[in-house]
N, CA, C and O atoms as a CHARMM CRD file, in Angstrom:
* protein
*
  328
    1    1 MET  N   -230.29300 174.14400 122.39200 PROA 1      0.00000
    2    1 MET  CA  -230.03100 175.18200 121.41000 PROA 1      0.00000
    3    1 MET  C   -230.65500 176.48200 121.91100 PROA 1      0.00000
    4    1 MET  O   -231.84300 176.53400 122.23000 PROA 1      0.00000
    5    2 ALA  N   -229.85300 177.50500 121.97200 PROA 2      0.00000
    6    2 ALA  CA  -230.29700 178.79100 122.51000 PROA 2      0.00000
    7    2 ALA  C   -231.04800 179.58600 121.46000 PROA 2      0.00000
    8    2 ALA  O   -230.78300 179.47500 120.26300 PROA 2      0.00000
    9    3 ILE  N   -231.99400 180.39400 121.93100 PROA 3      0.00000
   10    3 ILE  CA  -232.75400 181.27100 121.05100 PROA 3      0.00000
   11    3 ILE  C   -232.31100 182.69400 121.32300 PROA 3      0.00000
   12    3 ILE  O   -232.16500 183.10200 122.47600 PROA 3      0.00000
   13    4 GLY  N   -232.09700 183.44700 120.25400 PROA 4      0.00000
   14    4 GLY  CA  -231.70500 184.83600 120.41200 PROA 4      0.00000
   15    4 GLY  C   -230.37700 185.10900 119.71600 PROA 4      0.00000
   16    4 GLY  O   -229.72800 184.20900 119.18300 PROA 4      0.00000
   17    5 ALA  N   -230.00100 186.38400 119.74300 PROA 5      0.00000
   18    5 ALA  CA  -228.77200 186.80700 119.08600 PROA 5      0.00000
   19    5 ALA  C   -227.57400 186.35900 119.90700 PROA 5      0.00000
   20    5 ALA  O   -227.51900 186.57900 121.11700 PROA 5      0.00000
   21    6 ARG  N   -226.61200 185.72700 119.23500 PROA 6      0.00000
   22    6 ARG  CA  -225.43400 185.22900 119.94500 PROA 6      0.00000
   23    6 ARG  C   -224.18800 186.04600 119.65500 PROA 6      0.00000
   24    6 ARG  O   -223.31300 186.14800 120.51500 PROA 6      0.00000
   25    7 ASP  N   -224.08400 186.62400 118.48500 PROA 7      0.00000
   26    7 ASP  CA  -222.88900 187.41600 118.19200 PROA 7      0.00000
   27    7 ASP  C   -223.26800 188.85800 117.86600 PROA 7      0.00000
   28    7 ASP  O   -224.44500 189.21800 117.87000 PROA 7      0.00000
   29    8 TYR  N   -222.26300 189.66800 117.58800 PROA 8      0.00000
   30    8 TYR  CA  -222.43900 191.10500 117.39500 PROA 8      0.00000
   31    8 TYR  C   -223.34700 191.40300 116.20300 PROA 8      0.00000
   32    8 TYR  O   -224.21500 192.27200 116.29200 PROA 8      0.00000
   33    9 ILE  N   -223.15900 190.69500 115.09300 PROA 9      0.00000
   34    9 ILE  CA  -223.96500 190.95300 113.89300 PROA 9      0.00000
   35    9 ILE  C   -225.43300 190.61800 114.15000 PROA 9      0.00000
   36    9 ILE  O   -226.32600 191.36000 113.74100 PROA 9      0.00000
   37   10 ASP  N   -225.67300 189.50200 114.82600 PROA 10     0.00000
   38   10 ASP  CA  -227.05200 189.13600 115.14800 PROA 10     0.00000
   39   10 ASP  C   -227.70800 190.17800 116.03900 PROA 10     0.00000
   40   10 ASP  O   -228.88000 190.50400 115.85200 PROA 10     0.00000
   41   11 LYS  N   -226.97300 190.69900 116.99300 PROA 11     0.00000
   42   11 LYS  CA  -227.52600 191.72700 117.89400 PROA 11     0.00000
   43   11 LYS  C   -227.87000 192.99200 117.12500 PROA 11     0.00000
   44   11 LYS  O   -228.90500 193.60900 117.37800 PROA 11     0.00000
   45   12 LEU  N   -227.00700 193.38800 116.18100 PROA 12     0.00000
   46   12 LEU  CA  -227.29700 194.56900 115.36700 PROA 12     0.00000
   47   12 LEU  C   -228.53700 194.34600 114.49700 PROA 12     0.00000
   48   12 LEU  O   -229.35500 195.25200 114.33600 PROA 12     0.00000
   49   13 LEU  N   -228.67300 193.15300 113.94200 PROA 13     0.00000
   50   13 LEU  CA  -229.84700 192.86200 113.13100 PROA 13     0.00000
   51   13 LEU  C   -231.11700 192.88600 113.97200 PROA 13     0.00000
   52   13 LEU  O   -232.15200 193.36600 113.51000 PROA 13     0.00000
   53   14 VAL  N   -231.05200 192.38100 115.18700 PROA 14     0.00000
   54   14 VAL  CA  -232.21300 192.40600 116.07500 PROA 14     0.00000
   55   14 VAL  C   -232.60400 193.84200 116.38000 PROA 14     0.00000
   56   14 VAL  O   -233.78900 194.17400 116.36800 PROA 14     0.00000
   57   15 LYS  N   -231.62800 194.69600 116.65300 PROA 15     0.00000
   58   15 LYS  CA  -231.92100 196.11000 116.93200 PROA 15     0.00000
   59   15 LYS  C   -232.53200 196.78400 115.70800 PROA 15     0.00000
   60   15 LYS  O   -233.47600 197.56500 115.83000 PROA 15     0.00000
   61   16 LYS  N   -231.99000 196.48200 114.52600 PROA 16     0.00000
   62   16 LYS  CA  -232.45600 197.12800 113.30500 PROA 16     0.00000
   63   16 LYS  C   -233.90800 196.76600 113.00000 PROA 16     0.00000
   64   16 LYS  O   -234.69900 197.63500 112.63300 PROA 16     0.00000
   65   17 TYR  N   -234.26100 195.50000 113.14700 PROA 17     0.00000
   66   17 TYR  CA  -235.58200 195.04500 112.73300 PROA 17     0.00000
   67   17 TYR  C   -236.59300 194.93600 113.87400 PROA 17     0.00000
   68   17 TYR  O   -237.71900 194.48900 113.65600 PROA 17     0.00000
   69   18 ALA  N   -236.21300 195.33200 115.07000 PROA 18     0.00000
   70   18 ALA  CA  -237.11500 195.21300 116.22000 PROA 18     0.00000
   71   18 ALA  C   -238.34100 196.10700 116.07100 PROA 18     0.00000
   72   18 ALA  O   -239.43600 195.71700 116.47400 PROA 18     0.00000
   73   19 ASP  N   -238.17900 197.28500 115.50600 PROA 19     0.00000
   74   19 ASP  CA  -239.28500 198.22700 115.40900 PROA 19     0.00000
   75   19 ASP  C   -239.92800 198.27300 114.02100 PROA 19     0.00000
   76   19 ASP  O   -240.79300 199.11300 113.77300 PROA 19     0.00000
   77   20 GLU  N   -239.52900 197.40300 113.13400 PROA 20     0.00000
   78   20 GLU  CA  -240.12100 197.37800 111.79700 PROA 20     0.00000
   79   20 GLU  C   -241.55900 196.90100 111.89100 PROA 20     0.00000
   80   20 GLU  O   -241.87900 195.99400 112.65900 PROA 20     0.00000
   81   21 LYS  N   -242.41700 197.52300 111.10200 PROA 21     0.00000
   82   21 LYS  CA  -243.82600 197.12900 111.07900 PROA 21     0.00000
   83   21 LYS  C   -244.08100 196.31300 109.82800 PROA 21     0.00000
   84   21 LYS  O   -243.64700 196.66200 108.73000 PROA 21     0.00000
   85   22 VAL  N   -244.78900 195.22700 110.02200 PROA 22     0.00000
   86   22 VAL  CA  -245.13200 194.35800 108.89700 PROA 22     0.00000
   87   22 VAL  C   -246.63600 194.15600 108.88400 PROA 22     0.00000
   88   22 VAL  O   -247.32100 194.42000 109.87200 PROA 22     0.00000
   89   23 ASP  N   -247.13100 193.69100 107.77100 PROA 23     0.00000
   90   23 ASP  CA  -248.56200 193.40400 107.67100 PROA 23     0.00000
   91   23 ASP  C   -248.90000 192.20400 108.55000 PROA 23     0.00000
   92   23 ASP  O   -248.20500 191.18700 108.53300 PROA 23     0.00000
   93   24 ASN  N   -249.95800 192.33900 109.30300 PROA 24     0.00000
   94   24 ASN  CA  -250.44400 191.23400 110.10400 PROA 24     0.00000
   95   24 ASN  C   -251.48400 190.49600 109.26700 PROA 24     0.00000
   96   24 ASN  O   -252.61800 190.95300 109.12600 PROA 24     0.00000
   97   25 HSD  N   -251.09100 189.36100 108.71800 PROA 25     0.00000
   98   25 HSD  CA  -251.97300 188.65600 107.79500 PROA 25     0.00000
   99   25 HSD  C   -253.18600 188.06100 108.48200 PROA 25     0.00000
  100   25 HSD  O   -254.19600 187.79700 107.83000 PROA 25     0.00000
  101   26 GLU  N   -253.10800 187.84600 109.77100 PROA 26     0.00000
  102   26 GLU  CA  -254.26300 187.30400 110.47100 PROA 26     0.00000
  103   26 GLU  C   -255.37700 188.33800 110.59300 PROA 26     0.00000
  104   26 GLU  O   -256.55400 187.98200 110.65400 PROA 26     0.00000
  105   27 ALA  N   -255.00600 189.62300 110.62900 PROA 27     0.00000
  106   27 ALA  CA  -255.99800 190.67600 110.78300 PROA 27     0.00000
  107   27 ALA  C   -256.57900 191.12200 109.44000 PROA 27     0.00000
  108   27 ALA  O   -257.60800 191.79500 109.39700 PROA 27     0.00000
  109   28 MET  N   -255.91200 190.74100 108.34200 PROA 28     0.00000
  110   28 MET  CA  -256.37400 191.16900 107.02900 PROA 28     0.00000
  111   28 MET  C   -257.53100 190.29100 106.55400 PROA 28     0.00000
  112   28 MET  O   -257.58800 189.09800 106.85300 PROA 28     0.00000
  113   29 GLU  N   -258.43100 190.89200 105.82300 PROA 29     0.00000
  114   29 GLU  CA  -259.54700 190.13500 105.26300 PROA 29     0.00000
  115   29 GLU  C   -259.17600 189.69900 103.86100 PROA 29     0.00000
  116   29 GLU  O   -258.72500 190.50600 103.04900 PROA 29     0.00000
  117   30 SER  N   -259.36500 188.44000 103.58400 PROA 30     0.00000
  118   30 SER  CA  -258.99800 187.88200 102.29500 PROA 30     0.00000
  119   30 SER  C   -260.00800 188.30600 101.23200 PROA 30     0.00000
  120   30 SER  O   -261.19700 188.45600 101.51100 PROA 30     0.00000
  121   31 MET  N   -259.51200 188.49600 100.00700 PROA 31     0.00000
  122   31 MET  CA  -260.39200 188.85700  98.90400 PROA 31     0.00000
  123   31 MET  C   -261.13100 187.63100  98.36900 PROA 31     0.00000
  124   31 MET  O   -262.14000 187.76400  97.67600 PROA 31     0.00000
  125   32 VAL  N   -260.62700 186.43700  98.69000 PROA 32     0.00000
  126   32 VAL  CA  -261.23200 185.19800  98.21600 PROA 32     0.00000
  127   32 VAL  C   -261.71600 184.41600  99.43300 PROA 32     0.00000
  128   32 VAL  O   -260.99400 184.26600 100.41900 PROA 32     0.00000
  129   33 ASP  N   -262.93400 183.92700  99.34800 PROA 33     0.00000
  130   33 ASP  CA  -263.48200 183.11400 100.42200 PROA 33     0.00000
  131   33 ASP  C   -262.70900 181.79400 100.48700 PROA 33     0.00000
  132   33 ASP  O   -262.66800 181.06200  99.49800 PROA 33     0.00000
  133   34 PRO  N   -262.09600 181.47800 101.63100 PROA 34     0.00000
  134   34 PRO  CA  -261.28500 180.26200 101.70400 PROA 34     0.00000
  135   34 PRO  C   -262.09300 178.98800 101.46100 PROA 34     0.00000
  136   34 PRO  O   -261.58000 178.04000 100.86500 PROA 34     0.00000
  137   35 ASN  N   -263.32700 178.95300 101.90500 PROA 35     0.00000
  138   35 ASN  CA  -264.14300 177.75800 101.67200 PROA 35     0.00000
  139   35 ASN  C   -264.43000 177.56700 100.19100 PROA 35     0.00000
  140   35 ASN  O   -264.42500 176.44000  99.69500 PROA 35     0.00000
  141   36 LYS  N   -264.68200 178.66900  99.48200 PROA 36     0.00000
  142   36 LYS  CA  -264.92000 178.58300  98.03800 PROA 36     0.00000
  143   36 LYS  C   -263.63900 178.15800  97.31100 PROA 36     0.00000
  144   36 LYS  O   -263.69000 177.40000  96.34300 PROA 36     0.00000
  145   37 MET  N   -262.49700 178.65200  97.78700 PROA 37     0.00000
  146   37 MET  CA  -261.22200 178.27600  97.17600 PROA 37     0.00000
  147   37 MET  C   -260.95600 176.78200  97.37400 PROA 37     0.00000
  148   37 MET  O   -260.53700 176.10300  96.43600 PROA 37     0.00000
  149   38 LEU  N   -261.19100 176.26500  98.57300 PROA 38     0.00000
  150   38 LEU  CA  -260.98500 174.83700  98.83100 PROA 38     0.00000
  151   38 LEU  C   -261.95800 173.98200  98.01900 PROA 38     0.00000
  152   38 LEU  O   -261.59300 172.91300  97.53000 PROA 38     0.00000
  153   39 GLU  N   -263.18700 174.45300  97.88000 PROA 39     0.00000
  154   39 GLU  CA  -264.16800 173.72700  97.07100 PROA 39     0.00000
  155   39 GLU  C   -263.72900 173.67400  95.60900 PROA 39     0.00000
  156   39 GLU  O   -263.86800 172.64100  94.95300 PROA 39     0.00000
  157   40 THR  N   -263.20400 174.77400  95.10400 PROA 40     0.00000
  158   40 THR  CA  -262.72700 174.82400  93.72700 PROA 40     0.00000
  159   40 THR  C   -261.52400 173.90500  93.53800 PROA 40     0.00000
  160   40 THR  O   -261.42600 173.19900  92.53400 PROA 40     0.00000
  161   41 MET  N   -260.61200 173.91700  94.50500 PROA 41     0.00000
  162   41 MET  CA  -259.45000 173.02900  94.43200 PROA 41     0.00000
  163   41 MET  C   -259.88800 171.56400  94.45200 PROA 41     0.00000
  164   41 MET  O   -259.31200 170.73100  93.75300 PROA 41     0.00000
  165   42 ASN  N   -260.89400 171.25800  95.24800 PROA 42     0.00000
  166   42 ASN  CA  -261.41700 169.89400  95.30300 PROA 42     0.00000
  167   42 ASN  C   -262.03100 169.49400  93.96700 PROA 42     0.00000
  168   42 ASN  O   -261.85700 168.36300  93.51600 PROA 42     0.00000
  169   43 ASP  N   -262.75200 170.42200  93.33200 PROA 43     0.00000
  170   43 ASP  CA  -263.34100 170.14500  92.02300 PROA 43     0.00000
  171   43 ASP  C   -262.26200 169.87800  90.97600 PROA 43     0.00000
  172   43 ASP  O   -262.39200 168.95700  90.16900 PROA 43     0.00000
  173   44 VAL  N   -261.20600 170.67500  90.98700 PROA 44     0.00000
  174   44 VAL  CA  -260.11500 170.48400  90.03300 PROA 44     0.00000
  175   44 VAL  C   -259.44900 169.12800  90.25300 PROA 44     0.00000
  176   44 VAL  O   -259.13500 168.42300  89.29400 PROA 44     0.00000
  177   45 ALA  N   -259.23500 168.76700  91.51500 PROA 45     0.00000
  178   45 ALA  CA  -258.62800 167.46500  91.81500 PROA 45     0.00000
  179   45 ALA  C   -259.51800 166.32200  91.34500 PROA 45     0.00000
  180   45 ALA  O   -259.01800 165.32600  90.82100 PROA 45     0.00000
  181   46 ALA  N   -260.82400 166.45200  91.52600 PROA 46     0.00000
  182   46 ALA  CA  -261.74900 165.40500  91.08000 PROA 46     0.00000
  183   46 ALA  C   -261.71700 165.27500  89.55800 PROA 46     0.00000
  184   46 ALA  O   -261.74400 164.16300  89.03100 PROA 46     0.00000
  185   47 ILE  N   -261.65900 166.40000  88.85400 PROA 47     0.00000
  186   47 ILE  CA  -261.59500 166.37100  87.38900 PROA 47     0.00000
  187   47 ILE  C   -260.30500 165.70200  86.92700 PROA 47     0.00000
  188   47 ILE  O   -260.32200 164.88200  86.00900 PROA 47     0.00000
  189   48 GLN  N   -259.18700 166.05200  87.56100 PROA 48     0.00000
  190   48 GLN  CA  -257.91600 165.44300  87.17800 PROA 48     0.00000
  191   48 GLN  C   -257.91700 163.94100  87.45100 PROA 48     0.00000
  192   48 GLN  O   -257.39300 163.16300  86.65300 PROA 48     0.00000
  193   49 ARG  N   -258.50100 163.53600  88.57100 PROA 49     0.00000
  194   49 ARG  CA  -258.58100 162.11600  88.90600 PROA 49     0.00000
  195   49 ARG  C   -259.42800 161.38100  87.86200 PROA 49     0.00000
  196   49 ARG  O   -259.05800 160.29500  87.41600 PROA 49     0.00000
  197   50 ASN  N   -260.56300 161.97200  87.47300 PROA 50     0.00000
  198   50 ASN  CA  -261.42400 161.34800  86.46100 PROA 50     0.00000
  199   50 ASN  C   -260.73700 161.27800  85.10100 PROA 50     0.00000
  200   50 ASN  O   -260.86400 160.28000  84.39300 PROA 50     0.00000
  201   51 MET  N   -260.01600 162.32500  84.73600 PROA 51     0.00000
  202   51 MET  CA  -259.29900 162.31700  83.45800 PROA 51     0.00000
  203   51 MET  C   -258.22200 161.23300  83.45500 PROA 51     0.00000
  204   51 MET  O   -258.01400 160.57100  82.43800 PROA 51     0.00000
  205   52 PHE  N   -257.54400 161.05100  84.57200 PROA 52     0.00000
  206   52 PHE  CA  -256.52600 160.00200  84.65800 PROA 52     0.00000
  207   52 PHE  C   -257.16700 158.62200  84.52100 PROA 52     0.00000
  208   52 PHE  O   -256.64300 157.76400  83.81100 PROA 52     0.00000
  209   53 MET  N   -258.28500 158.40700  85.19000 PROA 53     0.00000
  210   53 MET  CA  -258.97100 157.12100  85.09200 PROA 53     0.00000
  211   53 MET  C   -259.43700 156.86200  83.65900 PROA 53     0.00000
  212   53 MET  O   -259.32800 155.74100  83.16300 PROA 53     0.00000
  213   54 LEU  N   -259.95500 157.89400  82.99500 PROA 54     0.00000
  214   54 LEU  CA  -260.37500 157.73500  81.60000 PROA 54     0.00000
  215   54 LEU  C   -259.19000 157.43100  80.68400 PROA 54     0.00000
  216   54 LEU  O   -259.30700 156.61300  79.77100 PROA 54     0.00000
  217   55 SER  N   -258.07000 158.07300  80.91800 PROA 55     0.00000
  218   55 SER  CA  -256.90200 157.81700  80.07200 PROA 55     0.00000
  219   55 SER  C   -256.38900 156.39200  80.28600 PROA 55     0.00000
  220   55 SER  O   -255.92200 155.75700  79.34000 PROA 55     0.00000
  221   56 GLN  N   -256.47100 155.88200  81.52600 PROA 56     0.00000
  222   56 GLN  CA  -256.06500 154.49800  81.78500 PROA 56     0.00000
  223   56 GLN  C   -256.99900 153.52400  81.07500 PROA 56     0.00000
  224   56 GLN  O   -256.53700 152.53600  80.50600 PROA 56     0.00000
  225   57 LYS  N   -258.30900 153.78800  81.10000 PROA 57     0.00000
  226   57 LYS  CA  -259.26700 152.92600  80.40800 PROA 57     0.00000
  227   57 LYS  C   -259.03900 152.97000  78.90000 PROA 57     0.00000
  228   57 LYS  O   -259.10300 151.93900  78.23000 PROA 57     0.00000
  229   58 LEU  N   -258.77300 154.16900  78.36000 PROA 58     0.00000
  230   58 LEU  CA  -258.50200 154.29700  76.93000 PROA 58     0.00000
  231   58 LEU  C   -257.23400 153.54800  76.55000 PROA 58     0.00000
  232   58 LEU  O   -257.18300 152.89900  75.50500 PROA 58     0.00000
  233   59 TYR  N   -256.21900 153.63500  77.38500 PROA 59     0.00000
  234   59 TYR  CA  -254.96700 152.92900  77.12300 PROA 59     0.00000
  235   59 TYR  C   -255.20200 151.42100  77.08000 PROA 59     0.00000
  236   59 TYR  O   -254.71600 150.74200  76.17600 PROA 59     0.00000
  237   60 SER  N   -255.94400 150.89700  78.05300 PROA 60     0.00000
  238   60 SER  CA  -256.17800 149.45000  78.07400 PROA 60     0.00000
  239   60 SER  C   -257.06400 149.01900  76.89900 PROA 60     0.00000
  240   60 SER  O   -256.86500 147.93300  76.35500 PROA 60     0.00000
  241   61 ALA  N   -258.02700 149.84000  76.50100 PROA 61     0.00000
  242   61 ALA  CA  -258.86700 149.51200  75.35500 PROA 61     0.00000
  243   61 ALA  C   -258.04400 149.49400  74.07000 PROA 61     0.00000
  244   61 ALA  O   -258.19600 148.58400  73.25500 PROA 61     0.00000
  245   62 CYS  N   -257.18200 150.47700  73.88200 PROA 62     0.00000
  246   62 CYS  CA  -256.33500 150.52500  72.69100 PROA 62     0.00000
  247   62 CYS  C   -255.35800 149.34900  72.68500 PROA 62     0.00000
  248   62 CYS  O   -255.08100 148.77800  71.63000 PROA 62     0.00000
  249   63 TYR  N   -254.84500 148.99300  73.83700 PROA 63     0.00000
  250   63 TYR  CA  -253.94200 147.85800  73.93900 PROA 63     0.00000
  251   63 TYR  C   -254.65000 146.57700  73.51700 PROA 63     0.00000
  252   63 TYR  O   -254.08500 145.76200  72.78800 PROA 63     0.00000
  253   64 ALA  N   -255.90500 146.39800  73.98100 PROA 64     0.00000
  254   64 ALA  CA  -256.67500 145.20400  73.62700 PROA 64     0.00000
  255   64 ALA  C   -256.96700 145.16200  72.13100 PROA 64     0.00000
  256   64 ALA  O   -256.86800 144.10100  71.51400 PROA 64     0.00000
  257   65 VAL  N   -257.32500 146.29700  71.54400 PROA 65     0.00000
  258   65 VAL  CA  -257.60500 146.34300  70.10500 PROA 65     0.00000
  259   65 VAL  C   -256.34300 146.02000  69.31500 PROA 65     0.00000
  260   65 VAL  O   -256.39400 145.25000  68.35600 PROA 65     0.00000
  261   66 ASN  N   -255.23000 146.59000  69.69900 PROA 66     0.00000
  262   66 ASN  CA  -253.97400 146.32300  68.99100 PROA 66     0.00000
  263   66 ASN  C   -253.54600 144.86700  69.15600 PROA 66     0.00000
  264   66 ASN  O   -253.03100 144.26700  68.21200 PROA 66     0.00000
  265   67 ALA  N   -253.75200 144.29400  70.33600 PROA 67     0.00000
  266   67 ALA  CA  -253.37600 142.89800  70.55200 PROA 67     0.00000
  267   67 ALA  C   -254.26200 141.97100  69.72600 PROA 67     0.00000
  268   67 ALA  O   -253.78000 140.97200  69.19200 PROA 67     0.00000
  269   68 ARG  N   -255.52400 142.28100  69.61800 PROA 68     0.00000
  270   68 ARG  CA  -256.44500 141.44100  68.84900 PROA 68     0.00000
  271   68 ARG  C   -256.14800 141.54800  67.34700 PROA 68     0.00000
  272   68 ARG  O   -256.28600 140.56300  66.62200 PROA 68     0.00000
  273   69 ALA  N   -255.74900 142.71100  66.88400 PROA 69     0.00000
  274   69 ALA  CA  -255.51100 142.92000  65.45300 PROA 69     0.00000
  275   69 ALA  C   -254.10700 142.51000  65.03300 PROA 69     0.00000
  276   69 ALA  O   -253.80000 142.51800  63.84000 PROA 69     0.00000
  277   70 ALA  N   -253.25800 142.15800  65.97000 PROA 70     0.00000
  278   70 ALA  CA  -251.86800 141.84600  65.63100 PROA 70     0.00000
  279   70 ALA  C   -251.80100 140.53100  64.86500 PROA 70     0.00000
  280   70 ALA  O   -252.52200 139.58000  65.17000 PROA 70     0.00000
  281   71 ARG  N   -250.94900 140.49400  63.89500 PROA 71     0.00000
  282   71 ARG  CA  -250.70300 139.27900  63.11300 PROA 71     0.00000
  283   71 ARG  C   -249.26200 138.84400  63.40300 PROA 71     0.00000
  284   71 ARG  O   -248.31300 139.58500  63.14700 PROA 71     0.00000
  285   72 TYR  N   -249.12500 137.66700  63.92400 PROA 72     0.00000
  286   72 TYR  CA  -247.80300 137.16000  64.26600 PROA 72     0.00000
  287   72 TYR  C   -247.36600 136.17400  63.18600 PROA 72     0.00000
  288   72 TYR  O   -248.17400 135.38800  62.69200 PROA 72     0.00000
  289   73 ARG  N   -246.12700 136.21800  62.83400 PROA 73     0.00000
  290   73 ARG  CA  -245.59600 135.26700  61.85700 PROA 73     0.00000
  291   73 ARG  C   -244.23800 134.78500  62.34600 PROA 73     0.00000
  292   73 ARG  O   -243.50800 135.49100  63.04100 PROA 73     0.00000
  293   74 ALA  N   -243.94300 133.60500  61.97200 PROA 74     0.00000
  294   74 ALA  CA  -242.68500 132.99100  62.40000 PROA 74     0.00000
  295   74 ALA  C   -241.54000 133.64000  61.63900 PROA 74     0.00000
  296   74 ALA  O   -241.63200 133.89900  60.43900 PROA 74     0.00000
  297   75 LYS  N   -240.48600 133.88900  62.35100 PROA 75     0.00000
  298   75 LYS  CA  -239.30700 134.48400  61.73700 PROA 75     0.00000
  299   75 LYS  C   -238.41600 133.35400  61.23700 PROA 75     0.00000
  300   75 LYS  O   -238.15200 132.38400  61.94900 PROA 75     0.00000
  301   76 GLU  N   -237.97400 133.49700  60.03600 PROA 76     0.00000
  302   76 GLU  CA  -237.09800 132.46700  59.48000 PROA 76     0.00000
  303   76 GLU  C   -235.72000 132.62400  60.07400 PROA 76     0.00000
  304   76 GLU  O   -235.14200 133.71100  60.08000 PROA 76     0.00000
  305   77 VAL  N   -235.21100 131.52800  60.56800 PROA 77     0.00000
  306   77 VAL  CA  -233.87800 131.54900  61.16500 PROA 77     0.00000
  307   77 VAL  C   -232.89300 130.99600  60.13300 PROA 77     0.00000
  308   77 VAL  O   -233.08700 129.91100  59.58400 PROA 77     0.00000
  309   78 ASN  N   -231.88300 131.73000  59.89500 PROA 78     0.00000
  310   78 ASN  CA  -230.84000 131.32500  58.96800 PROA 78     0.00000
  311   78 ASN  C   -229.94400 130.31300  59.68200 PROA 78     0.00000
  312   78 ASN  O   -229.55600 130.53800  60.82800 PROA 78     0.00000
  313   79 GLU  N   -229.62300 129.24100  59.04500 PROA 79     0.00000
  314   79 GLU  CA  -228.80000 128.22000  59.67500 PROA 79     0.00000
  315   79 GLU  C   -227.38500 128.72900  59.92800 PROA 79     0.00000
  316   79 GLU  O   -226.72500 128.25300  60.85300 PROA 79     0.00000
  317   80 ASN  N   -226.90700 129.66700  59.14700 PROA 80     0.00000
  318   80 ASN  CA  -225.54200 130.19600  59.31900 PROA 80     0.00000
  319   80 ASN  C   -225.46300 131.07700  60.57200 PROA 80     0.00000
  320   80 ASN  O   -224.41500 131.13800  61.21500 PROA 80     0.00000
  321   81 GLU  N   -226.54700 131.75200  60.92000 PROA 81     0.00000
  322   81 GLU  CA  -226.52600 132.64500  62.07200 PROA 81     0.00000
  323   81 GLU  C   -226.72300 131.90200  63.38400 PROA 81     0.00000
  324   81 GLU  O   -226.23000 132.35700  64.41600 PROA 81     0.00000
  325   82 ALA  N   -227.41800 130.79100  63.38200 PROA 82     0.00000
  326   82 ALA  CA  -227.74700 130.06700  64.61400 PROA 82     0.00000
  327   82 ALA  C   -226.61900 129.23100  65.12800 PROA 82     0.00000
  328   82 ALA  O   -226.75900 128.57000  66.15700 PROA 82     0.00000
């Protein structure tokens, strides 16, 4: 696969944008410290993981309480329906 402009429109676009200046993001200084941002993201992920684990424990506890409190009774079967 070739790299570069292959047809007339591509060549015109290359000429048009060849001298355009763009921001060089590697040379810019970030307003937020990347290490602090990653640490914050890690904290948020840990909180979400803990909340999920707590919700799973709460779900299983509620399930156990409901199962223990359930009252089962035999359903009467009508002889005409069976």
